[in-house]
C-alpha positions as CSV (number, residue, x, y, z in Angstrom):
1,M,-69.2,-74.6,69.5
2,T,-72.1,-75.1,71.8
3,I,-73.5,-77.8,74.0
4,R,-77.3,-78.1,73.9
5,K,-79.1,-79.4,77.0
6,K,-82.8,-79.5,77.6
7,G,-83.6,-76.5,75.5
8,T,-80.7,-74.4,76.9
9,Q,-77.3,-73.5,75.5
10,Q,-74.1,-73.7,77.4
11,K,-71.5,-71.7,75.5
12,I,-67.9,-72.7,75.5
13,G,-64.9,-71.2,74.0
14,V,-64.0,-71.7,70.4
15,L,-60.9,-73.9,70.0
16,P,-57.9,-72.5,68.1
17,E,-57.8,-73.9,64.6
18,K,-54.6,-75.8,65.3
19,V,-56.2,-77.6,68.2
20,Q,-59.4,-78.3,66.2
21,A,-57.2,-79.9,63.5
22,Q,-55.6,-82.1,66.1
23,F,-59.0,-83.5,67.1
24,E,-59.9,-84.1,63.5
25,I,-56.8,-86.3,63.4
26,L,-58.0,-88.1,66.5
27,E,-61.4,-88.8,65.0
28,H,-59.7,-90.1,61.9
29,E,-57.5,-92.4,63.9
30,L,-60.4,-93.7,65.9
31,N,-62.7,-93.9,62.8
32,I,-65.3,-92.1,64.9
33,A,-67.0,-88.8,63.8
34,F,-68.6,-86.9,66.6
35,Q,-71.8,-85.0,65.9
36,N,-71.1,-82.6,68.8
37,K,-67.4,-81.7,68.6
38,S,-67.7,-79.9,71.9
39,L,-68.1,-83.2,73.7
40,L,-65.0,-84.6,72.2
41,F,-63.1,-81.4,73.1
42,Q,-64.4,-81.5,76.7
43,A,-63.4,-85.1,77.1
44,F,-59.8,-84.1,76.6
45,T,-59.8,-80.9,78.6
46,H,-58.0,-81.0,81.9
47,S,-59.0,-78.6,84.7
48,S,-55.5,-77.0,84.5
49,Y,-56.3,-75.9,80.9
50,V,-59.6,-74.4,82.0
51,N,-58.0,-72.5,84.8
52,E,-55.5,-70.9,82.4
53,H,-58.3,-69.9,79.9
54,R,-61.1,-68.6,82.1
55,R,-62.3,-66.1,79.6
56,K,-62.9,-68.8,77.0
57,L,-65.6,-70.5,79.1
58,Y,-64.0,-74.0,78.6
59,T,-65.4,-76.9,80.6
60,D,-63.1,-79.6,82.0
61,N,-63.7,-83.4,81.6
62,E,-64.5,-84.3,85.2
63,R,-68.3,-84.6,84.8
64,L,-67.8,-86.7,81.6
65,E,-65.4,-88.9,83.5
66,F,-68.1,-89.5,86.1
67,L,-70.6,-90.5,83.5
68,G,-68.0,-92.6,81.5
69,D,-67.1,-94.6,84.6
70,A,-70.7,-95.7,85.0
71,V,-71.1,-96.5,81.2
72,L,-67.8,-98.4,81.1
73,E,-68.7,-100.5,84.1
74,L,-72.2,-101.3,82.7
75,S,-70.9,-102.2,79.3
76,V,-68.1,-104.4,80.6
77,S,-70.4,-106.1,83.1
78,K,-72.9,-107.0,80.3
79,Y,-70.1,-108.3,78.1
80,L,-68.6,-110.5,80.9
81,Y,-72.1,-111.8,81.9
82,E,-72.8,-113.0,78.4
83,R,-69.2,-114.1,77.5
84,Y,-68.7,-116.2,80.6
85,P,-72.0,-117.9,81.6
86,H,-70.3,-120.3,84.0
87,M,-68.4,-117.7,86.0
88,S,-69.6,-116.9,89.5
89,E,-70.6,-113.5,90.7
90,G,-67.4,-113.2,92.7
91,E,-65.2,-114.1,89.7
92,L,-67.1,-111.7,87.4
93,T,-66.6,-108.9,89.9
94,K,-62.9,-109.6,90.2
95,L,-62.4,-109.7,86.4
96,R,-64.4,-106.5,85.8
97,A,-62.3,-104.8,88.5
98,S,-59.1,-105.8,86.7
99,I,-60.4,-104.4,83.4
100,V,-61.8,-101.0,84.6
101,C,-59.0,-100.3,87.1
102,E,-56.6,-97.4,86.5
103,P,-53.6,-99.4,85.2
104,S,-55.8,-101.1,82.5
105,L,-57.4,-97.8,81.5
106,V,-53.9,-96.3,81.2
107,I,-52.9,-99.1,78.8
108,F,-56.0,-98.5,76.7
109,A,-55.4,-94.7,76.6
110,N,-51.7,-95.1,75.7
111,E,-52.5,-97.5,72.9
112,L,-54.8,-94.9,71.4
113,N,-52.3,-92.1,71.9
114,F,-54.8,-90.2,74.0
115,G,-52.0,-88.5,75.9
116,K,-50.9,-86.3,73.0
117,F,-54.4,-84.9,72.6
118,V,-55.1,-83.9,76.2
119,L,-55.3,-80.1,76.7
120,L,-53.2,-79.1,79.7
121,G,-52.2,-76.0,81.5
122,K,-48.6,-75.0,81.2
123,G,-47.7,-76.0,84.7
124,E,-49.3,-79.5,84.4
125,E,-47.5,-79.9,81.0
126,L,-44.1,-79.1,82.6
127,T,-44.6,-81.6,85.4
128,G,-45.3,-84.5,83.1
129,G,-49.1,-84.4,83.3
130,R,-49.4,-85.8,79.8
131,E,-48.0,-89.1,81.1
132,R,-49.7,-89.1,84.5
133,P,-51.6,-92.4,84.9
134,A,-54.6,-90.9,86.8
135,L,-55.0,-88.2,84.1
136,L,-54.9,-90.7,81.3
137,A,-57.3,-93.1,83.0
138,D,-59.7,-90.1,83.6
139,C,-59.4,-89.1,80.0
140,F,-60.3,-92.6,78.8
141,E,-63.4,-92.6,81.0
142,A,-64.4,-89.1,79.9
143,F,-64.1,-90.1,76.3
144,I,-66.5,-93.0,76.9
145,G,-68.9,-90.6,78.5
146,A,-68.6,-88.2,75.6
147,L,-69.2,-91.0,73.1
148,Y,-72.2,-92.2,75.0
149,L,-73.8,-88.8,75.0
150,D,-73.0,-88.2,71.4
151,Q,-73.9,-91.5,69.8
152,G,-75.4,-93.8,72.4
153,L,-74.5,-97.1,74.1
154,D,-74.2,-99.1,70.8
155,S,-71.3,-96.9,69.7
156,V,-69.6,-97.3,73.1
157,V,-70.0,-101.1,72.8
158,S,-68.6,-101.0,69.2
159,F,-65.6,-99.0,70.4
160,L,-65.0,-101.4,73.3
161,Q,-65.2,-104.4,71.0
162,R,-62.2,-102.9,69.1
163,V,-60.2,-101.7,72.0
164,V,-60.9,-103.6,75.2
165,Y,-62.7,-106.9,74.7
166,P,-60.1,-108.5,72.4
167,K,-57.6,-108.2,75.3
168,V,-60.0,-110.2,77.5
169,E,-60.3,-112.8,74.8
170,V,-56.6,-113.4,74.5
171,G,-56.2,-113.7,78.2
172,A,-54.7,-110.3,79.2
173,F,-56.6,-110.5,82.5
174,S,-56.3,-114.3,83.0
175,H,-54.3,-113.7,86.1
176,V,-57.5,-113.0,88.0
177,M,-59.5,-115.8,86.3
178,D,-59.4,-119.5,87.2
179,F,-60.3,-121.1,83.9
180,K,-59.3,-124.6,85.2
181,S,-62.0,-124.5,87.9
182,Q,-64.6,-123.2,85.5
183,L,-63.8,-125.9,83.0
184,Q,-64.0,-128.6,85.7
185,E,-67.5,-127.3,86.6
186,L,-68.6,-127.2,83.0
187,V,-67.4,-130.8,82.4
188,Q,-69.2,-132.0,85.5
189,Q,-72.4,-130.5,84.3
190,S,-72.3,-131.9,80.8
191,N,-69.9,-134.8,80.7
192,N,-68.7,-137.8,82.7
193,G,-64.9,-138.1,82.6
194,L,-61.6,-136.9,83.9
195,L,-59.6,-133.8,82.8
196,H,-55.9,-134.2,82.3
197,Y,-53.3,-131.5,81.6
198,E,-49.9,-132.1,80.1
199,I,-47.0,-130.0,78.8
200,I,-46.4,-130.9,75.2
201,D,-43.6,-128.5,74.3
202,E,-41.2,-125.9,75.6
203,K,-39.7,-123.1,73.5
204,G,-37.2,-120.2,73.8
205,P,-34.2,-119.5,76.0
206,A,-34.2,-120.3,79.7
207,H,-34.8,-116.6,80.6
208,N,-37.8,-116.3,78.3
209,R,-39.3,-119.8,78.2
210,I,-42.7,-120.5,76.6
211,F,-44.6,-123.6,77.6
212,I,-47.3,-125.3,75.5
213,S,-50.0,-127.2,77.3
214,R,-53.0,-129.1,76.4
215,V,-56.0,-130.3,78.3
216,L,-57.7,-133.7,77.6
217,L,-61.1,-135.1,78.6
218,N,-61.0,-138.9,78.5
219,N,-57.8,-138.7,76.4
220,Q,-59.6,-136.4,73.8
221,E,-57.9,-133.0,73.4
222,L,-60.2,-130.1,74.3
223,G,-57.8,-127.2,74.1
224,V,-54.2,-126.0,73.7
225,G,-52.6,-123.0,75.4
226,R,-49.3,-121.3,75.8
227,G,-47.7,-119.2,78.5
228,K,-44.5,-118.1,80.3
229,S,-45.2,-120.7,83.0
230,K,-46.8,-124.1,83.1
231,K,-49.6,-122.7,85.2
232,E,-50.3,-119.9,82.7
233,A,-50.2,-122.4,79.8
234,E,-52.7,-124.7,81.5
235,Q,-55.0,-121.8,82.3
236,Q,-55.1,-120.7,78.6
237,A,-55.6,-124.3,77.5
238,A,-58.6,-124.5,79.8
239,Q,-59.9,-121.1,78.5
240,N,-59.7,-122.4,74.9
241,A,-61.3,-125.6,75.9
242,M,-64.3,-123.7,77.4
243,V,-64.7,-121.7,74.2
244,A,-64.7,-124.9,72.2
245,L,-67.2,-126.7,74.5
246,N,-69.5,-123.7,74.6
247,Q,-69.5,-123.4,70.8
248,S,-70.3,-127.1,70.6
249,L,-73.2,-126.8,73.1
250,H,-74.6,-123.9,71.1
251,K,-74.6,-125.9,67.9
252,E,-76.5,-128.7,69.6
253,D,-79.1,-126.2,70.7
């Protein structure tokens, strides 16, 4: 395997066949075929593995992590800017921060089983490195950097559309978003009337209650939401109402 860069070659060690087979499994699971397999390998190579295989000329994922962090932030920023046209700069910044922070990246990495593919040194392995949050978050960013170098920004966006953006759509980060205020502003811009929220149903046992809320504009239902609290249900109802109103406005245009 080699990495070509500006007419030069940076040699790296050849992976054992067993490890190469593991990365073929990963590509199959992700439905992504890397043109430069070395980039994929590097994205999952921890510095402890490099230190234990110095003669192999392996390269760790730290530089790819640096690049992936920037690509991820740009991609998420563009998505949020287009997806939430009525959200303020401060709200967009807060939401982006909640998506690209370490705890969220760890969730994405775990759902893709990235931990089992990371190449670690023996010491790091024995101390639980495969489950270390910072290591998993770094690996996810390094993978984004590798995918960007191998296939460009469109492939990164396509990947995020499958892995990250759906979570935003279903309100996984709604705790940092005030959809009720955004809906109020949207209504003030395009309609004259009053918004009203009401709880229309409660389900489940007392320790695991689910509330169903709806929001109305001049007694006309705009959206329905559900949540583990009345506030959460109202926020989701407002989010769904905004989606419906924006779709209606686009149709009129």
